[in-house]
C-alpha positions as MATLAB code, in Angstrom:
seq = 'XXXXXXXXXXXXXXXXXXXXXXXXXXXXXXXXXXXXXXXXXXXXXXXXXXXXXXXXXXXXXXXXXXXXXXXXXXXXXXXXXXXXXXXXXXXXXXXXXXXXXXXXXXXXXXXXXXXXXXXXXXXXXXXXXXXXXXXXXXXXXXXXXXXXXXXXXXXXXXXXXXXXXXXXXXXXXXXXXXXXXXXXXXXXXXXXXXXXXXXXXXXXXXXXXXXXXXXXXXXXXXXXXXXXXXXXXXXXX';
ca = [
     -59.165   -6.317 -101.444;
     -62.782   -7.681 -100.611;
     -65.850   -6.617 -101.961;
     -67.555   -4.236  -99.556;
     -70.899   -4.487  -98.449;
     -71.850   -1.733  -96.294;
     -69.913    1.248  -95.938;
     -71.064    3.924  -93.422;
     -69.639    7.431  -93.947;
     -69.964   10.425  -91.108;
     -73.518    8.907  -90.104;
     -75.337   11.092  -87.150;
     -78.728   10.478  -86.336;
     -80.614   14.273  -84.241;
     -83.545   13.909  -82.650;
     -85.327   17.190  -80.762;
     -81.662   18.854  -80.911;
     -80.612   15.577  -78.962;
     -77.550   13.609  -81.091;
     -78.182    9.926  -80.903;
     -75.318    8.776  -83.152;
     -72.322   11.048  -83.850;
     -69.966   10.266  -87.076;
     -69.990    6.912  -87.179;
     -67.921    5.345  -90.647;
     -67.086    1.716  -90.999;
     -67.286   -0.888  -93.926;
     -67.883   -4.789  -93.961;
     -66.990   -6.596  -96.245;
     -68.338   -9.788  -98.465;
     -68.844  -12.609  -95.869;
     -68.072  -10.883  -92.928;
     -69.509  -10.491  -89.302;
     -69.711   -7.319  -88.026;
     -70.535   -6.708  -84.223;
     -72.343   -3.338  -83.113;
     -71.214   -3.613  -79.126;
     -72.402   -1.139  -76.369;
     -74.894   -1.036  -73.591;
     -78.375    0.111  -73.290;
     -78.375    4.028  -74.998;
     -75.211    3.312  -77.077;
     -77.139    3.905  -80.281;
     -76.599    0.863  -81.714;
     -80.346   -0.215  -82.964;
     -80.314    3.568  -84.228;
     -77.245    2.773  -86.433;
     -78.609   -0.426  -87.672;
     -82.349    1.163  -88.039;
     -80.460    4.058  -90.901;
     -78.678    1.345  -92.436;
     -82.020   -1.102  -92.866;
     -83.062    2.191  -94.265;
     -86.189    2.396  -91.904;
     -84.856    5.303  -90.606;
     -82.911    8.117  -92.238;
     -79.584    9.997  -91.128;
     -79.789   13.607  -90.277;
     -76.339   13.294  -91.847;
     -74.000   11.152  -93.032;
     -74.288    8.605  -96.220;
     -75.065    4.765  -96.060;
     -74.353    2.512  -99.109;
     -75.161   -0.864  -99.211;
     -73.956   -3.314 -102.815;
     -72.939    0.588 -103.761;
     -76.649    1.574 -104.100;
     -78.269    4.241 -101.714;
     -81.792    4.285 -100.156;
     -82.832    7.387 -101.285;
     -81.979    6.475 -104.789;
     -82.339    3.110 -105.549;
     -84.890    2.387 -102.513;
     -86.365   -0.650 -104.070;
     -83.330   -2.774 -105.215;
     -81.654   -1.371 -101.687;
     -84.510   -2.827  -99.551;
     -84.011   -6.330 -101.447;
     -80.024   -6.351 -100.328;
     -81.559   -6.737  -96.843;
     -83.055   -9.088  -94.200;
     -83.573   -6.787  -91.344;
     -84.450   -8.132  -87.520;
     -85.958   -6.032  -85.118;
     -85.563   -6.340  -81.444;
     -88.801   -6.945  -80.566;
     -91.863   -7.060  -82.526;
     -95.649   -7.035  -81.652;
     -97.285   -9.927  -83.479;
    -101.059   -9.663  -84.369;
    -103.038  -11.563  -82.831;
    -104.902  -14.342  -83.986;
    -101.895  -15.808  -86.813;
    -100.104  -18.389  -86.231;
     -96.359  -18.663  -86.928;
     -97.206  -20.524  -90.752;
     -99.541  -17.519  -91.318;
     -97.101  -14.676  -90.271;
     -94.359  -15.802  -92.186;
     -96.948  -16.662  -95.269;
     -97.162  -13.049  -95.583;
     -94.046  -11.761  -95.000;
     -93.325  -14.078  -97.318;
     -96.076  -12.719 -100.068;
     -94.424   -9.158  -99.417;
     -90.713  -10.203 -100.680;
     -92.449  -12.835 -103.414;
     -90.392  -15.885 -102.260;
     -92.362  -19.076 -102.676;
     -94.137  -20.684  -99.661;
     -91.861  -23.607  -99.384;
     -89.496  -21.435  -98.244;
     -91.375  -20.660  -94.809;
     -91.314  -24.377  -93.909;
     -87.328  -24.200  -94.670;
     -87.028  -21.285  -92.462;
     -89.584  -22.403  -89.482;
     -87.316  -25.770  -89.596;
     -83.778  -23.666  -89.837;
     -85.158  -22.297  -86.440;
     -86.520  -25.402  -85.012;
     -90.458  -24.237  -84.507;
     -91.971  -26.117  -87.545;
     -93.793  -28.551  -85.421;
     -94.730  -25.018  -84.192;
     -96.410  -23.569  -87.588;
     -99.838  -24.044  -86.088;
     -99.491  -22.443  -82.923;
    -100.291  -19.005  -82.322;
     -97.238  -16.666  -81.949;
     -98.656  -13.888  -79.658;
     -98.514  -16.918  -77.011;
     -94.912  -17.808  -77.549;
     -92.398  -16.858  -75.420;
     -89.495  -14.138  -76.096;
     -87.613  -16.314  -76.998;
     -89.476  -18.485  -79.794;
     -90.883  -14.871  -80.546;
     -87.005  -13.965  -81.173;
     -86.729  -17.387  -83.361;
     -89.740  -16.101  -85.685;
     -88.165  -12.830  -86.257;
     -85.035  -14.619  -87.593;
     -86.573  -16.679  -89.880;
     -88.669  -13.881  -91.646;
     -85.470  -12.169  -91.995;
     -84.038  -15.273  -93.925;
     -86.679  -15.962  -96.304;
     -85.731  -14.051  -98.892;
     -82.196  -15.248  -98.528;
     -80.832  -11.538  -98.497;
     -76.997  -10.489  -99.403;
     -77.156   -8.660  -96.172;
     -78.578   -9.817  -92.358;
     -79.104   -7.080  -90.050;
     -80.090   -7.781  -86.934;
     -81.330   -5.821  -83.730;
     -80.009   -7.789  -80.552;
     -80.565  -11.069  -81.761;
     -80.252  -13.368  -78.841;
     -82.375  -11.746  -76.159;
     -84.619  -13.996  -74.454;
     -82.793  -17.084  -75.990;
     -82.116  -20.489  -73.785;
     -78.683  -21.385  -73.857;
     -79.253  -24.233  -76.095;
     -80.437  -21.705  -78.849;
     -77.648  -19.143  -78.067;
     -75.305  -22.396  -79.529;
     -77.946  -23.225  -82.026;
     -78.049  -19.413  -83.157;
     -74.120  -18.968  -82.992;
     -73.419  -21.962  -85.557;
     -76.490  -20.530  -87.917;
     -74.735  -17.514  -88.040;
     -71.835  -19.500  -89.024;
     -73.293  -21.566  -91.514;
     -74.660  -17.861  -93.067;
     -70.976  -17.030  -93.255;
     -69.627  -19.600  -94.975;
     -72.460  -19.492  -97.210;
     -71.324  -15.899  -98.228;
     -74.352  -13.806  -96.304;
     -73.112  -10.495  -95.091;
     -74.192   -9.890  -91.453;
     -74.563   -6.908  -88.904;
     -75.473   -7.656  -85.593;
     -76.297   -5.533  -82.298;
     -74.989   -6.913  -79.089;
     -74.252   -6.474  -75.531;
     -73.353  -10.088  -75.035;
     -69.207   -9.732  -75.871;
     -69.412  -13.605  -75.695;
     -71.752  -14.245  -78.735;
     -69.159  -11.585  -80.764;
     -66.244  -12.857  -79.599;
     -67.535  -16.261  -81.195;
     -69.112  -15.479  -84.463;
     -67.767  -11.812  -85.508;
     -64.604  -10.859  -87.906;
     -65.257   -7.411  -86.937;
     -66.369   -5.180  -83.745;
     -67.466   -1.561  -83.273;
     -67.754   -0.147  -79.785;
     -70.294    2.547  -79.332;
     -70.583    4.643  -75.993;
     -73.431    7.262  -76.062;
     -73.386    7.546  -79.931;
     -69.896    7.352  -80.987;
     -67.627    5.186  -82.618;
     -65.120    4.646  -79.349;
     -63.288    1.169  -80.861;
     -62.965   -0.252  -84.002;
     -61.145   -3.153  -85.442;
     -60.884   -6.921  -86.247;
     -61.275   -9.498  -83.506;
     -58.072  -10.550  -84.352;
     -56.584   -6.828  -83.399;
     -58.906   -6.945  -80.517;
     -57.288  -10.593  -78.784;
     -53.646   -9.450  -79.557;
     -53.655   -5.910  -78.203;
     -56.465   -6.833  -75.167;
     -56.113  -10.775  -74.505;
     -59.779  -10.823  -74.906;
     -62.652   -8.777  -75.992;
     -63.697   -7.819  -72.449;
     -60.402   -6.113  -72.055;
     -60.648   -4.327  -75.560;
     -64.186   -3.213  -74.278;
     -63.510   -2.025  -71.147;
     -60.613   -0.293  -72.874;
     -62.653    1.721  -75.227;
     -64.744    2.797  -72.843;
     -61.532    4.206  -70.858;
     -62.099    1.503  -67.576;
     -59.483   -0.872  -65.875;
];
């Protein structure tokens, strides 16, 4: 059996008496890509923030490489590269300066900054101010910072938002390369075609609940396509 990198058991989050996520459970094996799919308000971002340690669950358990955030906080954080769905960059910082700041926090060599800028196609823009970047370019910077420490686990919240068609294809290839290198990835998306191209596992979320879960092969064999599987999970025809 493959090693389990992420184990989520009975994950629930309640905010101001409103249940945002309810009783979510799944495992992610080493070197696999899991896509959390669902519409706006499905609970995708909340699940990812809890796995990354940014937000604590109301109940349930999260293990990353058998580490718990509340007892092994430093080691837990070192396992993860997290890409948020958006970020307000400080005005006046160039792409190189922003990534150098994150690199210093992670204690990684300065050369790694140039490596990740090259990976996301922004090395030529390294001296440009990040706050002037388009949404797609900011997404690529956020992706680059998640890669800085070469983490075993990558967590990405709607990583393809704002990407043009060229960089959408490039992102898919980057993910496939990371998977071949042994990285484990969990990302959220409402773009089912992206999940179809890169994911080994799918979890469908709706109103904070897990409404469908399985391998890509399972959903293709049973429903013919990921879109048909998603509609079925929502009770749609």
